[in-house]
C-alpha atoms as an extended CHARMM CRD file, in Angstrom:
* protein
*
       160  EXT
         1         1  UNK       CA            140.0930000000       95.9620000000       88.6430000000  PROA      1               0.0000000000
         2         2  UNK       CA            137.0000000000       93.7680000000       88.7460000000  PROA      2               0.0000000000
         3         3  UNK       CA            137.8110000000       90.8780000000       91.1570000000  PROA      3               0.0000000000
         4         4  UNK       CA            137.9020000000       94.3640000000       94.1210000000  PROA      4               0.0000000000
         5         5  UNK       CA            134.6430000000       95.4390000000       93.6250000000  PROA      5               0.0000000000
         6         6  UNK       CA            132.9400000000       92.1040000000       95.3950000000  PROA      6               0.0000000000
         7         7  UNK       CA            135.2120000000       92.7350000000       98.5950000000  PROA      7               0.0000000000
         8         8  UNK       CA            134.1510000000       96.6060000000       98.3280000000  PROA      8               0.0000000000
         9         9  UNK       CA            131.2780000000       95.5330000000       97.4970000000  PROA      9               0.0000000000
        10        10  UNK       CA            130.7180000000       93.3570000000      100.4330000000  PROA      10              0.0000000000
        11        11  UNK       CA            132.2380000000       95.5730000000      103.0670000000  PROA      11              0.0000000000
        12        12  UNK       CA            129.5740000000       98.2360000000      102.0520000000  PROA      12              0.0000000000
        13        13  UNK       CA            127.0650000000       95.3560000000      103.4010000000  PROA      13              0.0000000000
        14        14  UNK       CA            128.9550000000       94.7450000000      106.8030000000  PROA      14              0.0000000000
        15        15  UNK       CA            128.9750000000       98.6520000000      107.1660000000  PROA      15              0.0000000000
        16        16  UNK       CA            125.1360000000       98.7570000000      107.2240000000  PROA      16              0.0000000000
        17        17  UNK       CA            124.9690000000      100.6380000000      103.9010000000  PROA      17              0.0000000000
        18        18  UNK       CA            121.8200000000       99.7810000000      101.7790000000  PROA      18              0.0000000000
        19        19  UNK       CA            122.7170000000       97.3090000000       98.4390000000  PROA      19              0.0000000000
        20        20  UNK       CA            121.8290000000       99.8770000000       96.0120000000  PROA      20              0.0000000000
        21        21  UNK       CA            123.9910000000      102.1270000000       97.1480000000  PROA      21              0.0000000000
        22        22  UNK       CA            126.7380000000       99.4440000000       97.8050000000  PROA      22              0.0000000000
        23        23  UNK       CA            126.4990000000       98.5370000000       93.9390000000  PROA      23              0.0000000000
        24        24  UNK       CA            126.2010000000      102.6940000000       93.2680000000  PROA      24              0.0000000000
        25        25  UNK       CA            129.5990000000      103.0140000000       95.4770000000  PROA      25              0.0000000000
        26        26  UNK       CA            131.8280000000      100.6750000000       95.4260000000  PROA      26              0.0000000000
        27        27  UNK       CA            132.0920000000      100.9180000000       90.7180000000  PROA      27              0.0000000000
        28        28  UNK       CA            132.3040000000      104.6750000000       91.2560000000  PROA      28              0.0000000000
        29        29  UNK       CA            135.1190000000      104.2700000000       94.0660000000  PROA      29              0.0000000000
        30        30  UNK       CA            137.2150000000      101.7420000000       91.9820000000  PROA      30              0.0000000000
        31        31  UNK       CA            136.8030000000      104.5460000000       88.6160000000  PROA      31              0.0000000000
        32        32  UNK       CA            138.0570000000      106.7450000000       90.3470000000  PROA      32              0.0000000000
        33        33  UNK       CA            141.8960000000      106.3150000000       90.8530000000  PROA      33              0.0000000000
        34        34  UNK       CA            142.6010000000      105.5770000000       87.9480000000  PROA      34              0.0000000000
        35        35  UNK       CA            141.1100000000      108.6550000000       86.3600000000  PROA      35              0.0000000000
        36        36  UNK       CA            138.3320000000      106.8400000000       84.9770000000  PROA      36              0.0000000000
        37        37  UNK       CA            135.7400000000      109.9850000000       85.8170000000  PROA      37              0.0000000000
        38        38  UNK       CA            133.7150000000      110.2960000000       81.8900000000  PROA      38              0.0000000000
        39        39  UNK       CA            133.0680000000      106.5340000000       82.6370000000  PROA      39              0.0000000000
        40        40  UNK       CA            131.5510000000      107.3190000000       86.4260000000  PROA      40              0.0000000000
        41        41  UNK       CA            129.4630000000      109.9650000000       85.0840000000  PROA      41              0.0000000000
        42        42  UNK       CA            127.9180000000      107.5060000000       82.1800000000  PROA      42              0.0000000000
        43        43  UNK       CA            127.8810000000      104.7480000000       84.5700000000  PROA      43              0.0000000000
        44        44  UNK       CA            125.2070000000      106.8410000000       87.1510000000  PROA      44              0.0000000000
        45        45  UNK       CA            123.8190000000      108.5230000000       83.7010000000  PROA      45              0.0000000000
        46        46  UNK       CA            122.6670000000      104.7660000000       83.0100000000  PROA      46              0.0000000000
        47        47  UNK       CA            121.2990000000      104.0700000000       86.2280000000  PROA      47              0.0000000000
        48        48  UNK       CA            119.2470000000      107.0960000000       86.6300000000  PROA      48              0.0000000000
        49        49  UNK       CA            117.9790000000      106.2410000000       82.2950000000  PROA      49              0.0000000000
        50        50  UNK       CA            117.4050000000      102.6670000000       84.0760000000  PROA      50              0.0000000000
        51        51  UNK       CA            114.7610000000      104.1170000000       86.6100000000  PROA      51              0.0000000000
        52        52  UNK       CA            113.3240000000      106.4600000000       83.5390000000  PROA      52              0.0000000000
        53        53  UNK       CA            110.7020000000      103.6380000000       82.4970000000  PROA      53              0.0000000000
        54        54  UNK       CA            107.0930000000      103.7000000000       82.1190000000  PROA      54              0.0000000000
        55        55  UNK       CA            106.3220000000      100.1590000000       83.1960000000  PROA      55              0.0000000000
        56        56  UNK       CA            108.0110000000      101.1190000000       86.8610000000  PROA      56              0.0000000000
        57        57  UNK       CA            106.7130000000      104.2430000000       87.2450000000  PROA      57              0.0000000000
        58        58  UNK       CA            103.0600000000      102.4770000000       86.3550000000  PROA      58              0.0000000000
        59        59  UNK       CA            102.9490000000      100.1100000000       89.0900000000  PROA      59              0.0000000000
        60        60  UNK       CA            103.4040000000      102.5820000000       92.2190000000  PROA      60              0.0000000000
        61        61  UNK       CA            100.5150000000      104.9100000000       90.5400000000  PROA      61              0.0000000000
        62        62  UNK       CA             98.0160000000      102.1750000000       89.9110000000  PROA      62              0.0000000000
        63        63  UNK       CA             98.4060000000      101.2230000000       93.9420000000  PROA      63              0.0000000000
        64        64  UNK       CA             98.1390000000      104.5510000000       94.9140000000  PROA      64              0.0000000000
        65        65  UNK       CA             94.7220000000      104.7550000000       92.7290000000  PROA      65              0.0000000000
        66        66  UNK       CA             93.5820000000      101.0330000000       94.5070000000  PROA      66              0.0000000000
        67        67  UNK       CA             94.3680000000      102.9190000000       98.3530000000  PROA      67              0.0000000000
        68        68  UNK       CA             91.9020000000      106.0830000000       96.7340000000  PROA      68              0.0000000000
        69        69  UNK       CA             89.4910000000      104.0250000000       95.5180000000  PROA      69              0.0000000000
        70        70  UNK       CA             90.1100000000      102.3160000000       99.2740000000  PROA      70              0.0000000000
        71        71  UNK       CA             89.6460000000      105.4410000000      101.1400000000  PROA      71              0.0000000000
        72        72  UNK       CA             86.6780000000      106.9080000000       98.6840000000  PROA      72              0.0000000000
        73        73  UNK       CA             84.6150000000      103.2320000000       99.7960000000  PROA      73              0.0000000000
        74        74  UNK       CA             84.7440000000      102.3630000000       95.5600000000  PROA      74              0.0000000000
        75        75  UNK       CA             85.7580000000       99.0870000000       97.0370000000  PROA      75              0.0000000000
        76        76  UNK       CA             83.3160000000       98.2840000000       99.7700000000  PROA      76              0.0000000000
        77        77  UNK       CA             80.6800000000       98.9260000000       97.7430000000  PROA      77              0.0000000000
        78        78  UNK       CA             81.6580000000       96.6770000000       94.4250000000  PROA      78              0.0000000000
        79        79  UNK       CA             81.8460000000       93.8880000000       97.1420000000  PROA      79              0.0000000000
        80        80  UNK       CA             78.3280000000       95.0150000000       98.6950000000  PROA      80              0.0000000000
        81        81  UNK       CA             77.0650000000       95.1120000000       95.0370000000  PROA      81              0.0000000000
        82        82  UNK       CA             78.7040000000       91.7410000000       94.5320000000  PROA      82              0.0000000000
        83        83  UNK       CA             77.5190000000       90.1460000000       97.3620000000  PROA      83              0.0000000000
        84        84  UNK       CA             74.2350000000       91.1380000000       96.9360000000  PROA      84              0.0000000000
        85        85  UNK       CA             74.5510000000       89.0440000000       93.4820000000  PROA      85              0.0000000000
        86        86  UNK       CA             75.9470000000       86.4090000000       94.2390000000  PROA      86              0.0000000000
        87        87  UNK       CA             76.8230000000       85.8720000000       98.1320000000  PROA      87              0.0000000000
        88        88  UNK       CA             73.3300000000       83.9230000000       98.3780000000  PROA      88              0.0000000000
        89        89  UNK       CA             75.1880000000       80.9800000000       96.8820000000  PROA      89              0.0000000000
        90        90  UNK       CA             77.5260000000       78.7230000000       98.2100000000  PROA      90              0.0000000000
        91        91  UNK       CA             80.8660000000       79.7150000000       98.7430000000  PROA      91              0.0000000000
        92        92  UNK       CA             79.2840000000       82.5490000000       97.8420000000  PROA      92              0.0000000000
        93        93  UNK       CA             82.3390000000       84.9150000000       99.5360000000  PROA      93              0.0000000000
        94        94  UNK       CA             84.6400000000       83.4490000000       96.7560000000  PROA      94              0.0000000000
        95        95  UNK       CA             82.3370000000       84.1050000000       93.8620000000  PROA      95              0.0000000000
        96        96  UNK       CA             81.9570000000       87.8600000000       96.0980000000  PROA      96              0.0000000000
        97        97  UNK       CA             85.5240000000       87.4370000000       94.4330000000  PROA      97              0.0000000000
        98        98  UNK       CA             85.6370000000       86.6620000000       91.7400000000  PROA      98              0.0000000000
        99        99  UNK       CA             82.9460000000       88.9770000000       91.1690000000  PROA      99              0.0000000000
       100       100  UNK       CA             84.9270000000       91.4420000000       92.6060000000  PROA      100             0.0000000000
       101       101  UNK       CA             87.9880000000       91.5410000000       90.1710000000  PROA      101             0.0000000000
       102       102  UNK       CA             85.6280000000       91.8590000000       87.3100000000  PROA      102             0.0000000000
       103       103  UNK       CA             83.5000000000       95.0920000000       88.0100000000  PROA      103             0.0000000000
       104       104  UNK       CA             86.6640000000       96.5520000000       89.0580000000  PROA      104             0.0000000000
       105       105  UNK       CA             88.2770000000       95.4020000000       85.5900000000  PROA      105             0.0000000000
       106       106  UNK       CA             86.7320000000       97.5130000000       84.5000000000  PROA      106             0.0000000000
       107       107  UNK       CA             86.6880000000      100.8660000000       86.4900000000  PROA      107             0.0000000000
       108       108  UNK       CA             90.6150000000      100.1050000000       86.8960000000  PROA      108             0.0000000000
       109       109  UNK       CA             92.1210000000       97.8720000000       83.9100000000  PROA      109             0.0000000000
       110       110  UNK       CA             94.7160000000       96.3330000000       86.4170000000  PROA      110             0.0000000000
       111       111  UNK       CA             95.6980000000       93.6100000000       87.6350000000  PROA      111             0.0000000000
       112       112  UNK       CA             98.2340000000       94.8890000000       90.6240000000  PROA      112             0.0000000000
       113       113  UNK       CA             94.8350000000       97.6350000000       91.2290000000  PROA      113             0.0000000000
       114       114  UNK       CA             93.1700000000       95.3840000000       91.8160000000  PROA      114             0.0000000000
       115       115  UNK       CA             94.2870000000       92.4280000000       93.9280000000  PROA      115             0.0000000000
       116       116  UNK       CA             96.3360000000       96.0420000000       95.9100000000  PROA      116             0.0000000000
       117       117  UNK       CA             92.1080000000       97.3010000000       96.4490000000  PROA      117             0.0000000000
       118       118  UNK       CA             90.5140000000       94.4520000000       96.7610000000  PROA      118             0.0000000000
       119       119  UNK       CA             92.6840000000       92.4840000000       98.8580000000  PROA      119             0.0000000000
       120       120  UNK       CA             92.6630000000       94.0890000000      101.7700000000  PROA      120             0.0000000000
       121       121  UNK       CA             89.0070000000       94.2260000000      102.0580000000  PROA      121             0.0000000000
       122       122  UNK       CA             88.0360000000       91.0460000000      100.8450000000  PROA      122             0.0000000000
       123       123  UNK       CA             90.8310000000       88.5440000000      102.1260000000  PROA      123             0.0000000000
       124       124  UNK       CA             89.8220000000       89.8500000000      105.5810000000  PROA      124             0.0000000000
       125       125  UNK       CA             86.8230000000       88.6910000000      104.9980000000  PROA      125             0.0000000000
       126       126  UNK       CA             87.5300000000       85.6120000000      103.8170000000  PROA      126             0.0000000000
       127       127  UNK       CA             89.5430000000       84.9860000000      106.6500000000  PROA      127             0.0000000000
       128       128  UNK       CA             86.6530000000       85.4070000000      109.5730000000  PROA      128             0.0000000000
       129       129  UNK       CA             84.3160000000       83.2620000000      107.5780000000  PROA      129             0.0000000000
       130       130  UNK       CA             86.4700000000       80.7080000000      107.4710000000  PROA      130             0.0000000000
       131       131  UNK       CA             88.1960000000       80.1740000000      104.4560000000  PROA      131             0.0000000000
       132       132  UNK       CA             91.7400000000       79.4170000000      104.5470000000  PROA      132             0.0000000000
       133       133  UNK       CA             94.0110000000       82.6220000000      104.1520000000  PROA      133             0.0000000000
       134       134  UNK       CA             96.0060000000       81.0530000000      101.5250000000  PROA      134             0.0000000000
       135       135  UNK       CA             92.7700000000       80.6450000000       99.6300000000  PROA      135             0.0000000000
       136       136  UNK       CA             91.7530000000       83.1210000000      100.0490000000  PROA      136             0.0000000000
       137       137  UNK       CA             94.7950000000       85.0560000000       98.6120000000  PROA      137             0.0000000000
       138       138  UNK       CA             94.5530000000       82.3770000000       95.3110000000  PROA      138             0.0000000000
       139       139  UNK       CA             91.4730000000       83.2600000000       94.4850000000  PROA      139             0.0000000000
       140       140  UNK       CA             92.0740000000       87.2050000000       95.4420000000  PROA      140             0.0000000000
       141       141  UNK       CA             95.6000000000       87.0310000000       92.9130000000  PROA      141             0.0000000000
       142       142  UNK       CA             94.0990000000       84.5550000000       90.2570000000  PROA      142             0.0000000000
       143       143  UNK       CA             91.1430000000       86.9210000000       89.7730000000  PROA      143             0.0000000000
       144       144  UNK       CA             93.4700000000       89.7940000000       89.7450000000  PROA      144             0.0000000000
       145       145  UNK       CA             94.3600000000       88.5670000000       86.6510000000  PROA      145             0.0000000000
       146       146  UNK       CA             90.6550000000       88.9400000000       84.9100000000  PROA      146             0.0000000000
       147       147  UNK       CA             90.8800000000       92.6600000000       84.8470000000  PROA      147             0.0000000000
       148       148  UNK       CA             93.4270000000       92.0860000000       81.3950000000  PROA      148             0.0000000000
       149       149  UNK       CA             91.4250000000       90.6730000000       79.9250000000  PROA      149             0.0000000000
       150       150  UNK       CA             88.1380000000       91.9180000000       79.8400000000  PROA      150             0.0000000000
       151       151  UNK       CA             86.8720000000       94.4410000000       77.5510000000  PROA      151             0.0000000000
       152       152  UNK       CA             86.9270000000       97.7810000000       78.1050000000  PROA      152             0.0000000000
       153       153  UNK       CA             90.7790000000       96.6980000000       79.1160000000  PROA      153             0.0000000000
       154       154  UNK       CA             90.4220000000       93.5780000000       76.9030000000  PROA      154             0.0000000000
       155       155  UNK       CA             93.1740000000       95.2380000000       74.5930000000  PROA      155             0.0000000000
       156       156  UNK       CA             95.3630000000       91.7600000000       75.4310000000  PROA      156             0.0000000000
       157       157  UNK       CA             93.0460000000       89.4200000000       73.1310000000  PROA      157             0.0000000000
       158       158  UNK       CA             94.4780000000       91.3840000000       70.0230000000  PROA      158             0.0000000000
       159       159  UNK       CA             97.5440000000       90.5200000000       71.2680000000  PROA      159             0.0000000000
       160       160  UNK       CA             97.0870000000       86.9720000000       71.7540000000  PROA      160             0.0000000000
């Protein structure tokens, strides 16, 4: 029975069915003819319980919060403030990126929200000023990790 799963799954993929639905439908179709309807119910209950996870829900909500901050103008104001503090130094825009991440960490405390909010603003600015795109993305990603370390989100320091 297990040897039929892969061919059935591949048939679903060739028919254009999304992978997640192929992974859900193939076992159900293989269990149903054997009279194992109870196992089908357990299969889908376990799939639902696996998706019912706080960390899986936190990431989209942090990204939503970042988008709301972008639309509200908070992110642009943070960038402007950091630009006023360190933007006049050599390599100032890269330093602005790091200072932005430190300031934004106090607001959100999330690296995901930091990257999604500030990355959409600061990376295009850095490209216009002549920084290579990979460098701008690397600085943004590396400085976003500061978020979970700096207080008030510094609970991670206790764990370390």
